[in-house]
C-alpha positions as CSV (number, residue, x, y, z in Angstrom):
1,M,39.2,-12.5,-66.8
2,S,35.7,-13.2,-65.6
3,L,33.7,-10.3,-64.2
4,P,33.2,-10.3,-60.4
5,H,30.1,-10.5,-58.3
6,L,29.2,-6.8,-57.8
7,L,27.2,-5.5,-54.9
8,L,26.0,-1.9,-55.3
9,I,25.0,0.0,-52.2
10,H,23.0,3.1,-52.7
11,G,22.8,6.2,-50.6
12,W,20.1,8.3,-49.0
13,T,17.0,8.3,-51.2
14,G,18.4,5.5,-53.4
15,S,19.9,5.5,-56.9
16,G,17.3,6.2,-59.6
17,P,17.1,4.8,-63.2
18,E,19.5,7.4,-64.6
19,H,22.2,7.0,-61.9
20,W,25.6,5.6,-62.7
21,Q,25.0,2.7,-60.3
22,T,22.0,1.6,-62.3
23,W,23.9,2.0,-65.6
24,L,26.8,0.0,-64.1
25,A,24.5,-2.8,-62.9
26,R,23.0,-3.2,-66.3
27,T,26.3,-3.0,-68.1
28,V,28.1,-5.6,-65.9
29,A,25.1,-7.9,-66.1
30,E,25.1,-7.6,-70.0
31,H,28.7,-8.7,-70.0
32,G,28.2,-11.7,-67.9
33,G,28.9,-10.4,-64.4
34,L,26.7,-11.1,-61.4
35,V,25.1,-8.0,-59.9
36,D,23.2,-7.4,-56.7
37,M,21.7,-3.9,-56.4
38,P,19.4,-4.1,-53.4
39,H,16.9,-1.4,-52.5
40,F,17.4,-0.8,-48.8
41,S,14.3,-0.2,-46.7
42,D,12.9,3.3,-46.5
43,P,15.7,5.1,-48.3
44,D,14.2,8.5,-47.6
45,A,14.4,7.9,-43.8
46,P,17.1,5.2,-43.5
47,D,17.8,3.3,-40.2
48,L,21.3,2.1,-39.7
49,S,20.4,-1.2,-37.9
50,T,17.9,-2.1,-40.5
51,W,20.3,-1.4,-43.4
52,L,23.0,-3.4,-41.7
53,R,20.8,-6.4,-41.4
54,E,19.8,-6.1,-45.0
55,L,23.4,-5.7,-46.1
56,D,24.3,-8.9,-44.1
57,T,21.7,-10.8,-46.0
58,H,23.1,-9.7,-49.4
59,L,26.7,-10.4,-48.4
60,E,25.8,-13.9,-47.1
61,A,24.1,-14.6,-50.5
62,A,27.1,-13.5,-52.5
63,P,28.8,-16.4,-54.4
64,T,32.3,-17.4,-53.2
65,D,33.5,-18.8,-56.5
66,R,34.4,-15.4,-58.1
67,E,35.8,-12.1,-57.0
68,R,33.4,-10.1,-54.8
69,V,33.3,-6.3,-55.3
70,V,31.3,-3.7,-53.4
71,I,30.7,-0.2,-54.6
72,A,28.9,2.2,-52.2
73,H,27.7,5.7,-53.0
74,S,27.1,8.6,-50.6
75,L,25.4,7.4,-47.4
76,G,26.1,3.8,-48.5
77,C,29.8,4.5,-47.8
78,Y,28.9,5.0,-44.1
79,L,26.9,1.9,-44.1
80,W,30.0,0.0,-45.2
81,L,32.1,1.7,-42.5
82,H,29.7,0.6,-39.8
83,H,29.7,-2.9,-41.3
84,A,33.5,-3.0,-41.4
85,A,33.8,-2.0,-37.8
86,R,31.9,-5.1,-36.6
87,H,33.7,-8.4,-36.0
88,D,32.9,-11.8,-37.7
89,I,31.8,-10.3,-41.0
90,A,31.9,-11.5,-44.5
91,H,35.2,-10.6,-46.3
92,V,35.1,-9.2,-49.9
93,D,37.9,-8.6,-52.4
94,R,37.5,-4.9,-53.3
95,V,35.5,-2.0,-52.1
96,L,35.0,1.4,-53.7
97,L,33.6,4.2,-51.6
98,V,32.2,6.9,-53.8
99,A,31.3,10.5,-52.7
100,P,30.4,10.1,-49.0
101,P,29.0,13.1,-47.3
102,A,31.1,14.9,-44.7
103,P,31.3,12.8,-41.4
104,D,29.4,15.5,-39.6
105,Y,26.8,16.2,-42.3
106,P,23.8,17.7,-40.4
107,E,20.9,16.0,-42.2
108,P,18.4,14.7,-39.5
109,A,17.1,12.0,-41.8
110,I,20.5,10.2,-41.7
111,K,21.5,10.8,-38.1
112,T,21.6,7.1,-37.2
113,F,24.6,6.7,-39.4
114,F,26.7,9.3,-37.5
115,P,29.1,9.3,-35.9
116,A,30.6,6.7,-38.2
117,P,33.5,4.5,-37.1
118,L,36.8,5.3,-38.8
119,D,38.4,1.9,-38.3
120,P,41.3,1.1,-40.7
121,A,41.8,-2.3,-39.2
122,G,38.1,-3.1,-39.7
123,L,38.3,-2.0,-43.3
124,R,41.1,-4.5,-43.8
125,R,39.1,-7.2,-42.2
126,A,36.1,-6.4,-44.4
127,A,38.0,-6.2,-47.8
128,T,41.4,-6.9,-49.2
129,D,41.4,-3.5,-50.9
130,T,39.3,-0.3,-50.2
131,R,39.5,2.9,-52.2
132,L,37.8,6.3,-51.9
133,V,36.6,8.4,-54.8
134,I,35.5,12.0,-54.2
135,G,34.4,14.7,-56.6
136,D,35.9,18.2,-56.7
137,G,33.0,20.6,-56.0
138,D,30.9,18.1,-54.0
139,P,28.5,20.2,-51.9
140,Y,28.4,17.5,-49.3
141,L,32.1,16.8,-48.9
142,P,34.8,19.4,-49.6
143,V,38.0,17.9,-51.0
144,P,40.1,18.7,-47.9
145,L,37.6,16.8,-45.7
146,G,37.6,13.9,-48.2
147,K,41.4,13.7,-48.1
148,Q,41.3,13.8,-44.3
149,L,38.7,11.0,-44.3
150,A,41.0,8.9,-46.6
151,E,43.9,9.6,-44.3
152,S,42.0,8.6,-41.2
153,L,40.9,5.3,-42.9
154,R,44.5,4.8,-44.4
155,I,43.1,4.2,-47.9
156,E,43.9,5.7,-51.3
157,V,41.8,8.5,-52.6
158,D,41.0,9.7,-56.2
159,V,39.7,13.3,-56.6
160,V,37.7,13.5,-59.8
161,P,37.9,17.1,-61.2
162,G,34.5,18.8,-61.5
163,A,32.6,15.7,-60.5
164,G,30.5,17.2,-57.7
165,H,28.6,14.5,-55.8
166,I,29.2,12.0,-58.6
167,N,25.5,11.6,-59.2
168,V,23.0,12.4,-62.0
169,D,22.9,16.1,-61.1
170,A,26.7,16.2,-61.8
171,G,26.2,14.3,-65.1
172,Y,27.0,10.8,-63.9
173,G,24.5,8.6,-65.7
174,E,27.3,6.7,-67.4
175,W,30.7,6.4,-65.9
176,P,33.0,4.2,-68.0
177,S,35.9,4.7,-65.6
178,V,34.2,2.8,-62.8
179,L,33.4,0.0,-65.2
180,K,37.1,-0.2,-66.0
181,W,37.9,-0.4,-62.3
182,V,35.4,-3.2,-61.9
183,R,37.0,-5.1,-64.7
184,S,40.6,-4.5,-64.1
185,R,41.2,-2.5,-60.9
186,T,42.2,0.5,-63.1
187,V,43.2,3.4,-60.9
188,P,42.9,6.3,-60.5
189,L,39.3,6.7,-61.4
190,S,38.7,9.5,-63.8
191,P,35.7,11.7,-64.9
192,R,33.0,10.3,-67.1
């Protein structure tokens, strides 16, 4: 099985060199996969309309001769939800939404992303399969709210025990489980 084209969408402030997204990009590329890990404009003060235009550019550039997979982290999950709510968009095969903040998270720097559309039909237009992964103990999204979000979107959810925000601070520099998911759709996702 060939590795897919992987588009990684970072969240607010980006994903640094020790983040699991950076590790995943490097690992997939080393094994022959195609990886696009864009750095969206002004990650410390993101603007939804700017990020949507940039996302469109990367989706349009994605090859169509192999499976296309999108993995979004944190605020990047809401970027994907806004993208999916639009019509006439590029369709991908699989999407993994990892550790979004609560839908009413009060950070002023990311206010243009809220409220986010919770559009199950849009998610199905945007991707054949979408899955949510949340961490137990995430300070930005309590598990009950994460499960409610998954229910609103009508998608499956994995709760990773003790994973917090599934970022470097929670110990997620390497995350072999997400690599298994990229390779073979292995679910549920598990701790590092």
